[in-house]
C-alpha positions as CSV (number, residue, x, y, z in Angstrom):
1,M,76.3,67.4,138.5
2,T,79.9,66.9,137.5
3,A,82.1,69.6,136.0
4,K,82.1,67.8,132.7
5,Q,78.3,67.6,132.6
6,F,78.0,71.3,133.4
7,L,80.4,72.2,130.7
8,H,78.8,69.9,128.2
9,I,75.4,71.5,128.8
10,H,76.9,74.9,128.0
11,G,78.9,73.7,125.0
12,Q,82.2,74.2,126.7
13,S,83.4,70.6,126.9
14,A,86.5,69.4,125.1
15,D,84.5,66.4,124.0
16,D,82.2,68.7,122.1
17,I,85.0,69.5,119.6
18,D,85.0,67.1,116.7
19,I,88.6,66.5,115.6
20,G,87.8,65.3,112.1
21,A,85.3,68.1,111.3
22,S,87.7,70.7,112.7
23,L,90.6,69.5,110.6
24,E,88.5,69.5,107.5
25,E,87.2,73.0,108.1
26,L,90.7,74.3,108.9
27,N,92.1,72.7,105.8
28,K,89.4,74.3,103.7
29,Q,90.0,77.8,105.2
30,M,93.8,77.3,104.8
31,K,93.5,76.6,101.0
32,L,91.1,79.6,100.6
33,G,93.6,81.8,102.4
34,L,96.4,80.8,100.1
35,R,94.2,81.8,97.2
36,G,93.4,85.1,98.8
37,E,89.9,84.2,99.8
38,G,88.1,83.5,103.0
39,G,88.9,84.7,106.5
40,L,92.2,83.0,107.3
41,P,95.0,85.4,106.3
42,M,97.7,82.9,105.4
43,I,100.3,85.7,105.0
44,P,103.3,85.0,102.8
45,T,106.5,86.2,104.5
46,Y,108.8,86.2,101.5
47,L,111.4,84.4,103.7
48,D,112.9,81.2,102.3
49,P,113.7,78.6,105.0
50,D,116.3,77.0,102.7
51,R,118.4,80.2,103.0
52,A,118.3,80.3,106.8
53,D,121.9,79.1,107.1
54,I,123.4,82.2,105.5
55,V,125.4,83.9,108.2
56,K,126.8,87.4,108.3
57,S,128.9,88.7,111.1
58,S,127.9,92.4,111.5
59,K,125.6,93.5,114.4
60,R,121.9,93.9,114.0
61,I,119.3,95.8,116.1
62,L,116.7,93.3,117.2
63,I,113.2,94.2,118.2
64,D,110.6,91.8,119.7
65,A,107.2,93.5,120.0
66,G,105.1,90.9,121.8
67,G,101.6,90.7,123.2
68,T,102.7,92.2,126.6
69,N,106.4,93.2,126.4
70,F,108.6,95.2,124.0
71,R,112.2,93.9,124.0
72,S,115.2,95.2,122.1
73,A,118.8,94.0,121.9
74,L,121.9,93.8,119.6
75,G,122.5,90.4,117.9
76,Y,125.3,89.0,115.9
77,F,127.2,85.8,115.0
78,D,130.7,85.5,116.6
79,A,133.8,84.0,115.0
80,D,132.6,80.5,115.8
81,G,129.2,81.1,114.2
82,K,127.4,81.2,117.6
83,V,124.6,83.7,118.2
84,R,125.3,86.5,120.6
85,I,122.6,88.6,122.1
86,E,123.7,91.8,124.0
87,D,122.2,94.8,125.7
88,L,118.8,93.2,126.1
89,C,116.2,95.6,127.5
90,K,112.4,95.0,128.2
91,T,109.7,97.6,128.5
92,G,105.9,97.5,128.0
93,M,104.4,97.1,124.6
94,P,103.5,100.6,123.2
95,A,99.7,101.3,123.2
96,S,99.0,98.2,125.4
97,D,97.9,100.4,128.3
98,R,96.7,103.6,126.6
99,L,95.7,105.1,123.2
100,L,98.6,106.3,121.1
101,S,98.6,108.2,117.8
102,K,100.7,107.0,114.9
103,S,103.6,109.4,115.7
104,E,103.5,108.5,119.4
105,F,103.5,104.8,118.6
106,Y,106.5,104.9,116.3
107,G,108.2,107.6,118.4
108,Q,108.1,105.3,121.4
109,I,109.6,102.5,119.4
110,A,112.5,104.7,118.3
111,D,113.0,105.9,121.8
112,N,113.1,102.4,123.1
113,I,115.9,101.4,120.7
114,S,117.8,104.8,120.7
115,R,120.6,103.4,122.8
116,L,121.3,100.8,120.0
117,L,121.1,103.1,117.0
118,P,124.9,103.9,116.9
119,Q,125.6,100.2,116.6
120,S,123.9,99.2,113.4
121,D,122.1,100.4,110.3
122,K,120.0,97.2,110.0
123,I,117.0,96.3,112.1
124,G,115.2,93.0,112.5
125,F,111.7,93.7,113.8
126,C,109.6,90.8,115.2
127,F,106.1,92.3,115.2
128,S,103.6,89.9,116.9
129,Y,100.5,91.3,115.2
130,P,98.8,90.8,111.8
131,I,100.7,92.4,108.9
132,D,100.1,92.3,105.2
133,M,103.6,91.5,104.1
134,D,105.2,92.9,100.9
135,K,108.0,91.5,98.8
136,D,110.4,93.9,100.3
137,V,110.0,92.0,103.7
138,D,108.2,95.0,105.1
139,G,104.5,95.0,105.7
140,Y,101.3,97.0,106.4
141,V,99.8,96.8,109.9
142,Q,96.3,95.1,110.0
143,P,93.8,95.8,112.7
144,F,95.5,95.1,116.0
145,T,94.8,92.1,118.2
146,K,95.4,91.6,121.9
147,E,93.7,95.0,122.7
148,V,96.5,97.2,121.5
149,K,95.2,100.8,121.2
150,A,96.7,102.5,118.2
151,P,94.1,102.8,115.4
152,E,96.2,105.3,113.4
153,V,98.9,102.8,113.0
154,V,96.7,100.4,111.1
155,G,97.5,100.6,107.4
156,T,101.0,102.0,107.9
157,K,104.2,100.2,106.8
158,V,105.8,99.2,110.1
159,G,109.4,98.9,108.9
160,A,109.5,102.1,106.9
161,E,107.8,104.0,109.7
162,T,110.2,102.6,112.3
163,V,113.2,103.6,110.1
164,A,111.8,107.1,109.6
165,A,111.3,107.5,113.4
166,C,114.8,106.4,114.0
167,K,116.1,108.8,111.3
168,A,114.3,111.6,113.1
169,L,116.5,110.9,116.1
170,D,120.0,110.8,114.5
171,G,119.6,111.6,110.8
172,N,120.8,108.2,109.6
173,D,119.3,105.8,107.0
174,R,118.6,102.2,107.9
175,K,117.0,99.1,106.5
176,A,114.5,96.8,108.3
177,V,113.1,93.3,107.9
178,I,109.7,92.6,109.5
179,L,108.5,89.2,110.6
180,N,105.9,87.7,112.9
181,D,106.8,86.1,116.3
182,T,105.8,82.6,115.0
183,V,108.1,83.1,112.0
184,A,110.9,84.2,114.3
185,T,110.2,81.2,116.5
186,L,110.4,78.8,113.6
187,L,113.7,80.3,112.3
188,G,115.1,80.3,115.8
189,G,114.3,76.6,116.1
190,M,115.9,75.9,112.8
191,A,119.0,77.7,114.0
192,I,119.4,75.6,117.2
193,A,118.2,72.2,115.9
194,R,120.8,69.5,116.1
195,K,119.1,66.9,113.9
196,R,117.1,66.6,110.7
197,Y,113.3,67.1,110.6
198,S,110.8,66.7,107.8
199,S,109.5,70.2,108.4
200,Y,109.1,72.9,111.1
201,L,106.2,74.7,112.7
202,G,106.5,77.9,114.8
203,Y,103.9,77.8,117.5
204,I,103.1,80.6,119.9
205,Y,100.8,80.0,122.9
206,G,101.1,83.0,125.2
207,T,99.2,86.2,125.4
208,G,97.8,85.3,121.9
209,T,98.2,82.2,119.7
210,N,99.4,81.6,116.2
211,V,101.2,79.2,114.0
212,C,103.8,79.6,111.1
213,Y,104.6,76.7,108.8
214,I,106.5,76.0,105.6
215,E,104.5,75.9,102.3
216,D,105.5,75.2,98.7
217,T,105.3,78.5,96.7
218,S,103.2,76.8,94.1
219,A,100.4,76.6,96.6
220,I,100.4,80.4,97.3
221,T,98.4,81.3,94.3
222,K,97.3,84.7,95.6
223,V,100.8,86.0,94.8
224,K,101.9,86.0,91.2
225,G,105.4,85.3,90.1
226,L,106.8,83.6,93.2
227,P,110.0,81.6,92.5
228,V,109.8,77.8,92.7
229,G,110.7,76.7,96.2
230,R,109.4,77.0,99.7
231,M,108.2,79.9,101.9
232,L,107.4,80.6,105.5
233,V,103.7,81.4,105.9
234,N,102.3,83.2,108.9
235,T,98.8,81.7,109.2
236,E,97.3,84.1,111.7
237,C,95.2,81.2,112.8
238,G,94.0,83.0,115.9
239,S,91.3,84.3,113.5
240,F,90.1,80.7,112.7
241,N,86.3,80.6,113.3
242,G,85.6,76.9,112.8
243,F,85.5,75.8,116.4
244,P,82.1,75.7,118.1
245,Q,81.7,78.5,120.7
246,G,80.2,77.7,124.1
247,D,78.1,80.0,126.3
248,F,81.1,81.2,128.3
249,D,83.2,81.8,125.2
250,R,80.5,84.1,123.8
251,R,80.1,85.9,127.1
252,A,83.9,86.5,127.3
253,I,84.2,87.5,123.6
254,E,81.4,90.0,123.8
255,R,83.4,92.0,126.3
256,T,86.4,92.4,123.9
257,D,87.0,95.4,121.6
258,S,86.2,93.5,118.4
259,P,83.9,90.6,119.3
260,D,83.7,89.4,115.7
261,R,87.5,88.9,115.2
262,Q,90.2,86.5,116.4
263,L,87.7,83.9,117.7
264,F,90.0,80.9,118.1
265,E,92.5,83.2,120.0
266,K,89.8,84.5,122.2
267,M,88.6,81.0,123.1
268,T,92.0,79.7,124.1
269,S,94.9,82.1,124.5
270,G,96.5,83.5,127.7
271,K,94.9,87.0,127.4
272,Y,91.4,85.6,127.2
273,L,91.2,82.1,128.8
274,A,91.0,83.5,132.3
275,E,87.9,85.5,131.3
276,V,86.3,82.3,129.9
277,I,87.0,80.5,133.2
278,Y,85.7,83.5,135.2
279,R,82.4,83.5,133.2
280,T,82.2,79.7,133.8
281,F,82.6,80.2,137.6
282,L,79.9,82.9,137.6
283,A,77.4,80.6,135.8
284,A,78.2,77.8,138.1
285,E,77.5,80.1,141.1
286,E,74.2,81.2,139.5
287,E,73.2,77.6,139.0
288,S,74.0,76.9,142.7
289,L,76.7,74.4,141.9
290,F,79.0,76.0,144.6
291,A,78.0,75.7,148.3
292,Q,79.4,79.1,149.1
293,A,81.5,81.1,146.7
294,H,82.6,84.7,146.3
295,I,83.6,85.0,142.7
296,R,85.9,87.8,141.7
297,S,87.9,88.5,138.5
298,F,91.3,87.0,138.1
299,D,94.0,86.4,135.5
300,L,95.7,83.3,134.2
301,R,98.5,83.4,136.7
302,D,95.9,83.0,139.4
303,V,94.5,80.0,137.5
304,S,98.0,78.5,137.3
305,E,98.6,79.0,141.0
306,F,95.1,77.6,141.9
307,L,95.8,74.4,139.8
308,N,99.2,74.1,141.4
309,G,97.6,73.9,144.8
310,G,97.3,77.5,145.8
311,M,94.3,78.9,147.6
312,C,92.3,81.5,145.7
313,G,90.0,82.5,148.6
314,M,86.8,82.4,146.5
315,F,85.6,79.0,147.8
316,A,84.6,78.1,151.4
317,S,84.6,74.3,151.1
318,D,86.8,71.5,149.9
319,S,84.1,70.3,147.6
320,D,83.8,73.8,146.0
321,V,87.6,73.9,145.5
322,S,87.6,70.5,143.9
323,F,84.7,71.4,141.6
324,A,86.3,74.7,140.6
325,K,89.7,72.9,139.8
326,E,87.9,70.4,137.7
327,L,86.3,73.2,135.7
328,C,89.7,74.8,135.2
329,S,91.3,71.6,134.2
330,E,88.6,70.7,131.7
331,L,88.8,74.2,130.1
332,V,92.6,73.9,129.8
333,R,92.1,70.5,128.2
334,R,89.7,72.0,125.7
335,A,92.1,74.8,124.9
336,A,94.9,72.2,124.4
337,K,92.7,70.1,122.1
338,M,92.0,73.1,119.9
339,G,95.7,74.0,119.9
340,A,96.7,70.4,118.9
341,I,94.1,70.4,116.1
342,V,95.5,73.6,114.6
343,N,99.1,72.5,114.8
344,S,98.2,69.1,113.4
345,A,96.5,70.7,110.4
346,F,99.6,72.6,109.4
347,A,101.9,69.7,110.1
348,I,99.8,67.5,107.8
349,A,100.0,70.2,105.1
350,S,103.8,70.6,105.3
351,V,105.2,67.2,106.0
352,K,106.4,65.5,102.8
353,D,108.8,62.9,104.3
354,K,107.1,60.8,107.0
355,S,110.4,59.0,107.8
356,L,111.4,62.1,109.8
357,P,109.5,63.8,112.6
358,V,108.1,67.3,112.2
359,C,109.6,69.8,114.6
360,I,107.1,72.0,116.5
361,V,109.1,75.0,117.9
362,A,106.9,76.1,120.8
363,E,107.1,79.4,122.6
364,G,105.0,81.4,125.1
365,T,104.7,81.7,128.8
366,T,101.2,80.1,128.8
367,F,102.5,77.0,126.9
368,C,105.3,76.6,129.4
369,K,103.5,77.4,132.7
370,L,99.7,76.7,132.4
371,P,99.3,73.4,134.3
372,G,97.9,70.6,132.2
373,Y,98.2,72.4,128.9
374,R,101.3,70.8,127.4
375,D,100.5,67.3,128.6
376,N,97.0,67.5,127.0
377,F,98.4,69.2,123.9
378,Q,100.9,66.4,123.3
379,R,98.3,63.7,124.0
380,Y,96.0,65.1,121.3
381,L,98.9,65.7,118.9
382,T,100.0,62.1,119.3
383,E,96.4,60.9,118.7
384,I,95.8,63.1,115.6
385,L,99.2,62.9,113.9
386,G,99.6,59.3,114.7
387,G,96.5,58.6,112.6
388,Y,98.4,60.2,109.6
389,G,101.6,58.3,110.3
390,I,103.4,61.5,111.3
391,R,105.8,61.7,114.3
392,Y,106.6,65.0,116.0
393,E,109.0,66.5,118.5
394,I,108.7,69.7,120.5
395,L,111.7,72.0,120.5
396,Q,112.2,74.9,122.9
397,G,115.2,77.1,123.6
398,E,116.3,80.5,125.0
399,E,115.6,83.7,123.1
400,L,114.3,81.9,120.0
401,N,112.4,85.0,118.9
402,L,115.5,87.1,118.9
403,I,117.6,84.4,117.3
404,G,115.0,84.0,114.5
405,T,114.8,87.7,114.1
406,L,118.6,87.8,113.7
407,M,118.4,85.0,111.1
408,A,115.8,87.0,109.1
409,T,118.1,90.0,109.0
410,M,120.6,87.9,106.9
411,T,118.4,88.8,103.9
412,L,119.3,92.5,104.2
413,K,122.1,93.8,102.0
């Protein structure tokens, strides 16, 4: 039996995912989300991409709370209009390794940026978790993804609570703007782009996965009274439930804290894909498809090293190694196909001028380092978007999250 045949039997083959049906279902859920219905959040950010070129020179405190790391820095535009990032520091994401109360969570955030507090009274906070945004560019924390353990934080207003925790340290008032990492990535890409594009997507494929795109405000009918124009929308598409789950997806998802949530993310992203592959290896061993194997748990870095020619020590023969690598490669291809479908859906929704390419601003360690992902992602993007007459380019850069977060702070008075 080949690896492809084995995966097909268990519903884990990339070929089992129907592009047309998936696009249709995602488009349906997208429109429902913009109306305030269904399961796809489609969160308005209240950030206008057409105002992204407004530049102010004062320093801002920048926070990037990601799936694994918590980064903080000072950012500003110099006399030549170039972005400057200073005093960058990285620590672990609060509550990623242990349960924290509300006061502990925000207290840790304030402690992490305490060195920067004398430098600015304005904070840009890139918060890479679901938030119900408000018109004041602050937002209420939704149930955490990526296994963050801080249930008391859910329902709190992240900007206001961060400002209050900082005031408890030095007694000073501040203002904050909150945005998601995909939003920051998109704005960062707009800031460094050196050519014209029809539209932009912000795409994260790292610990988790998500997409931000640009939508006409007239389509966001769940919010009344929006001005005519365009708005960045944080789709939170990691919650999309329209892709068919295979046996090993289900076995991996059952082991997570909330097995009924973030299904697309748990089938594909960096935090979960290794578990899907691990469950695949175990099933192949149970079905005697390896001559001699000693399967143990591993993470996605191990998968990357294995696909790059490293030895993982779990397989005794060359044939077993070859079969295991084929399993990994096929599951990476499947993840890339799903990622390409999701990006294509939002590109199709946002592109108005097909004479210009759409810019996909891509960030995330998994996107950059997982062997085979980007090549397959681009191959499927070319196939899907080409059928709609849409061209695309992928843009990457240094510190796009922080640059985009700085751009968002330009809205603060």
